[in-house]
C-alpha positions as MATLAB code, in Angstrom:
seq = 'XXXXXXXXXXXXXXXXXXXXXXXXXXXXXXXXXXXXXXXXXXXXXXXXXXXXXXXXXXXXXXXXXXXXXXXXXXXXXXXXXXXXXXXXXXXXXXXXXXXXXXXXXXXXXXXXXXXXXXXXXXXXXXXXXXXXXXXXXXXXXXXXXXXXXXXXXXXXXXXXXXXXXXXXXXXXXXXXXXXXXXXXXXXXXXXXXXXXXXXXXXXXXXXXXXXXXXXXXXXXXXXXXXXXXXXXXXXXXXXXXXXXXXXXXXXXXXXXXXXXXXXXXXXXXXXXXXX';
ca = [
     -54.695  -42.511 -149.378;
     -56.220  -45.508 -148.010;
     -54.373  -49.080 -147.444;
     -56.213  -50.358 -150.460;
     -55.068  -47.434 -152.561;
     -51.337  -47.482 -151.343;
     -51.273  -51.349 -152.681;
     -53.104  -50.553 -155.859;
     -50.318  -48.511 -157.130;
     -47.810  -51.597 -157.653;
     -44.870  -49.623 -159.100;
     -44.466  -47.994 -155.440;
     -43.870  -51.547 -154.097;
     -40.867  -53.415 -153.602;
     -40.446  -56.984 -154.482;
     -38.956  -59.617 -152.286;
     -35.815  -60.796 -154.002;
     -36.199  -63.941 -155.875;
     -33.297  -65.744 -154.053;
     -35.030  -64.980 -150.521;
     -38.053  -66.068 -151.615;
     -36.788  -69.245 -153.084;
     -35.165  -69.734 -149.900;
     -38.122  -68.996 -147.737;
     -39.730  -71.704 -149.646;
     -36.897  -74.141 -149.426;
     -36.325  -73.739 -145.765;
     -39.825  -74.138 -144.850;
     -39.027  -77.909 -145.277;
     -36.790  -79.089 -142.590;
     -35.621  -82.382 -144.503;
     -34.396  -79.911 -147.263;
     -30.518  -81.071 -148.272;
     -27.976  -78.500 -146.303;
     -26.045  -78.903 -149.703;
     -28.973  -77.557 -151.480;
     -29.712  -74.542 -149.641;
     -26.077  -73.424 -149.592;
     -25.901  -73.731 -153.245;
     -28.817  -71.448 -153.431;
     -27.807  -68.762 -150.977;
     -24.488  -68.901 -152.582;
     -26.111  -67.598 -155.792;
     -26.157  -64.348 -154.526;
     -22.547  -63.013 -153.736;
     -23.942  -59.949 -151.613;
     -26.341  -62.332 -149.284;
     -23.576  -64.768 -148.937;
     -21.263  -62.163 -147.490;
     -24.092  -60.593 -145.275;
     -24.963  -64.030 -144.042;
     -21.266  -65.014 -143.322;
     -20.729  -61.673 -141.322;
     -23.879  -62.221 -139.163;
     -22.983  -65.788 -138.615;
     -19.672  -64.724 -137.364;
     -20.545  -61.798 -135.444;
     -20.461  -62.386 -131.742;
     -24.278  -62.146 -131.471;
     -24.878  -65.552 -132.138;
     -21.876  -66.775 -129.978;
     -20.192  -69.563 -132.166;
     -16.818  -70.866 -130.851;
     -15.321  -71.229 -134.029;
     -15.029  -69.176 -137.287;
     -17.823  -69.703 -139.932;
     -15.804  -70.148 -143.412;
     -18.880  -71.380 -145.603;
     -22.361  -71.013 -145.688;
     -22.732  -74.843 -145.417;
     -20.748  -74.687 -141.852;
     -23.171  -71.536 -141.030;
     -26.234  -73.865 -141.856;
     -24.794  -76.724 -139.786;
     -24.021  -74.826 -136.799;
     -26.914  -72.434 -136.647;
     -29.745  -74.597 -138.236;
     -32.858  -73.718 -140.519;
     -34.443  -71.897 -138.497;
     -31.648  -69.097 -137.815;
     -30.391  -69.196 -141.328;
     -34.039  -68.356 -142.477;
     -33.866  -65.318 -140.222;
     -30.575  -64.264 -141.747;
     -31.503  -64.502 -145.286;
     -35.116  -62.612 -145.064;
     -33.167  -59.734 -142.726;
     -30.282  -59.607 -144.668;
     -32.305  -59.764 -147.913;
     -34.467  -57.131 -146.983;
     -31.951  -54.610 -146.326;
     -30.590  -54.795 -149.834;
     -34.457  -54.225 -151.116;
     -34.423  -50.700 -150.410;
     -31.521  -48.812 -151.697;
     -33.030  -45.251 -151.038;
     -36.253  -43.908 -149.613;
     -36.994  -40.578 -149.537;
     -36.790  -38.709 -146.063;
     -35.905  -41.947 -144.366;
     -32.357  -42.455 -143.336;
     -31.960  -45.722 -143.878;
     -28.912  -46.796 -141.423;
     -30.913  -45.222 -138.496;
     -33.970  -47.170 -139.597;
     -32.293  -50.528 -139.984;
     -30.359  -49.929 -136.525;
     -33.874  -49.264 -135.039;
     -35.227  -52.326 -136.504;
     -32.413  -54.635 -135.701;
     -32.723  -53.279 -131.938;
     -36.515  -54.291 -132.062;
     -35.403  -57.655 -133.551;
     -32.735  -58.061 -130.897;
     -35.054  -57.387 -127.950;
     -37.897  -59.415 -129.690;
     -35.306  -62.670 -129.731;
     -34.501  -62.148 -126.262;
     -38.171  -62.047 -124.771;
     -38.896  -65.081 -127.170;
     -36.450  -67.101 -125.211;
     -37.931  -65.882 -121.884;
     -41.566  -66.640 -122.699;
     -40.534  -69.926 -124.784;
     -43.734  -69.711 -126.531;
     -42.318  -68.199 -129.560;
     -39.374  -69.374 -131.687;
     -36.547  -67.039 -131.068;
     -35.394  -66.827 -134.890;
     -39.061  -66.163 -135.797;
     -39.350  -63.452 -133.515;
     -35.814  -62.077 -134.798;
     -36.876  -62.206 -138.247;
     -40.471  -60.593 -137.642;
     -38.617  -57.878 -135.529;
     -36.368  -57.099 -138.234;
     -39.054  -56.636 -140.715;
     -41.550  -54.902 -138.124;
     -41.353  -51.461 -139.647;
     -40.985  -52.238 -143.449;
     -44.337  -50.522 -143.968;
     -42.650  -47.155 -142.793;
     -40.658  -47.409 -145.798;
     -43.486  -47.903 -148.099;
     -45.582  -45.184 -146.565;
     -42.491  -42.626 -146.783;
     -42.302  -43.346 -150.554;
     -46.011  -43.122 -151.214;
     -47.168  -40.640 -148.795;
     -43.959  -38.198 -148.867;
     -45.387  -35.063 -147.622;
     -47.817  -36.284 -145.156;
     -45.253  -38.552 -143.666;
     -42.516  -35.788 -143.528;
     -45.126  -33.690 -141.610;
     -45.823  -36.405 -139.187;
     -42.063  -37.643 -138.907;
     -41.221  -33.534 -137.808;
     -44.069  -33.797 -135.284;
     -43.734  -37.242 -133.843;
     -40.450  -39.006 -134.765;
     -41.157  -42.639 -136.231;
     -39.147  -44.412 -133.338;
     -41.095  -42.824 -130.425;
     -43.971  -43.890 -128.128;
     -47.432  -43.877 -129.581;
     -46.304  -43.528 -133.114;
     -48.596  -46.325 -134.214;
     -51.663  -44.983 -132.839;
     -51.143  -41.445 -134.256;
     -50.705  -43.308 -137.605;
     -54.150  -44.784 -137.117;
     -55.574  -42.004 -136.058;
     -54.438  -39.815 -139.158;
     -54.562  -42.304 -141.971;
     -56.927  -45.234 -140.847;
     -53.710  -47.615 -140.894;
     -50.343  -47.792 -139.445;
     -47.237  -48.927 -140.601;
     -47.702  -52.422 -139.178;
     -50.761  -53.355 -141.168;
     -48.750  -51.993 -144.407;
     -46.148  -54.340 -143.613;
     -48.570  -57.253 -142.863;
     -50.142  -56.406 -146.399;
     -46.687  -56.474 -147.957;
     -45.827  -59.834 -146.198;
     -48.963  -61.291 -147.184;
     -48.397  -60.369 -151.039;
     -44.684  -61.986 -150.617;
     -46.432  -65.024 -149.287;
     -44.565  -65.103 -145.842;
     -46.199  -67.621 -143.320;
     -49.469  -66.746 -141.881;
     -48.066  -66.338 -138.230;
     -45.766  -63.344 -139.857;
     -48.458  -61.597 -141.596;
     -50.451  -62.087 -138.175;
     -48.042  -60.547 -135.975;
     -47.141  -57.597 -138.312;
     -50.908  -56.835 -138.372;
     -51.929  -56.542 -134.645;
     -48.660  -55.915 -132.654;
     -49.771  -52.562 -132.272;
     -52.604  -53.509 -130.236;
     -52.238  -57.363 -129.769;
     -55.140  -57.264 -127.255;
     -57.660  -56.560 -129.846;
     -56.866  -59.970 -131.542;
     -59.686  -62.563 -131.770;
     -56.962  -65.200 -129.968;
     -53.788  -64.395 -127.961;
     -50.921  -64.279 -130.640;
     -47.761  -64.749 -128.602;
     -45.560  -63.516 -131.287;
     -47.424  -60.204 -131.684;
     -47.291  -59.675 -127.981;
     -43.456  -60.385 -127.996;
     -43.204  -57.684 -130.577;
     -45.370  -55.295 -129.102;
     -43.379  -55.540 -126.058;
     -39.896  -55.094 -128.158;
     -41.007  -52.165 -129.957;
     -42.310  -50.581 -126.471;
     -38.729  -51.174 -124.951;
     -36.693  -49.909 -127.915;
     -39.108  -46.835 -128.153;
     -38.459  -46.425 -124.446;
     -34.600  -46.084 -124.803;
     -34.977  -43.773 -127.569;
     -36.787  -41.438 -125.553;
     -34.097  -41.591 -122.759;
     -36.556  -43.127 -120.275;
     -35.787  -46.246 -118.116;
     -38.217  -49.117 -116.913;
     -39.290  -47.500 -113.390;
     -39.028  -44.060 -114.368;
     -42.447  -42.184 -113.569;
     -43.063  -41.286 -117.285;
     -43.242  -45.017 -118.463;
     -46.042  -46.907 -118.690;
     -45.756  -50.756 -118.358;
     -47.728  -52.423 -121.072;
     -49.043  -55.104 -118.307;
     -51.612  -56.607 -120.587;
     -49.515  -57.952 -123.533;
     -46.971  -58.756 -121.075;
     -49.107  -60.804 -118.798;
     -50.425  -62.578 -121.972;
     -46.824  -64.185 -122.637;
     -45.762  -64.248 -118.909;
     -43.503  -61.688 -119.111;
     -42.797  -59.789 -115.760;
     -41.728  -56.235 -115.716;
     -38.695  -57.700 -113.653;
     -37.356  -59.736 -116.568;
     -37.591  -56.647 -118.953;
     -35.932  -54.583 -116.376;
     -33.078  -57.149 -115.931;
     -32.586  -57.297 -119.880;
     -29.689  -55.822 -121.316;
     -30.432  -52.575 -123.048;
     -31.549  -52.922 -126.681;
     -28.487  -50.837 -127.904;
     -26.407  -53.345 -125.830;
     -28.459  -56.530 -127.452;
     -28.118  -55.289 -130.826;
     -24.502  -54.100 -130.643;
     -22.909  -57.029 -132.712;
     -25.479  -56.565 -135.353;
     -23.845  -53.849 -137.263;
     -22.562  -55.994 -140.359;
     -26.447  -56.305 -141.168;
     -26.476  -52.607 -142.064;
     -22.872  -52.410 -143.442;
];
């Protein structure tokens, strides 16, 4: 199956929840009224509960209890709320995917998101909330592929687990595309921002992009760091290979990543996302 064939079969593709789509549009306008944004979120009770749980998690470090969506918007700002809306909305889009243990999948995705947010803060060339959002969605294409290519993906998962080193390259060699490119095509169909689509498309090999894409490089490092943890390796172990070129492109040194908390630690307060 080619990438075009995958997207020609529309019944296999999820649709972004309307409330999430509407909010993405609304939150692009920094002058939008907080009350209007709050009312839109409150139309979806599940989304409201998830956003409030996230806003109250230690991950965001707010000093007082958030009791309403309006409070959350005022304290976190539109950028962070956009991240929560997109990430929380997507977890509800996929109820069941054959061959995928969804809690483990979302846990992996949130670790990538948390690392991407941390690294974005270090490079200062990427908005941290955008890095978090793209990180949380970086592997959405894996779910599409698992649903559409059940036997092929089951065999590949058995031989080369999804969250391990080199998985993206294995997919590209076997299928001619990888889950990042599938996610990018889906994000474009959902009319997400161009920088969102670009990062998903090229994070597997960011140095092949025509121009330096800081967000793609941040995401590349985040995926690499989480895979390292899954394989039980530490930075400095003989088996690891430091991705020097993507790191250098955004000014991230090996010392910065070595001093960073582990992905598991960074994402430890995000469990409400997959509750």
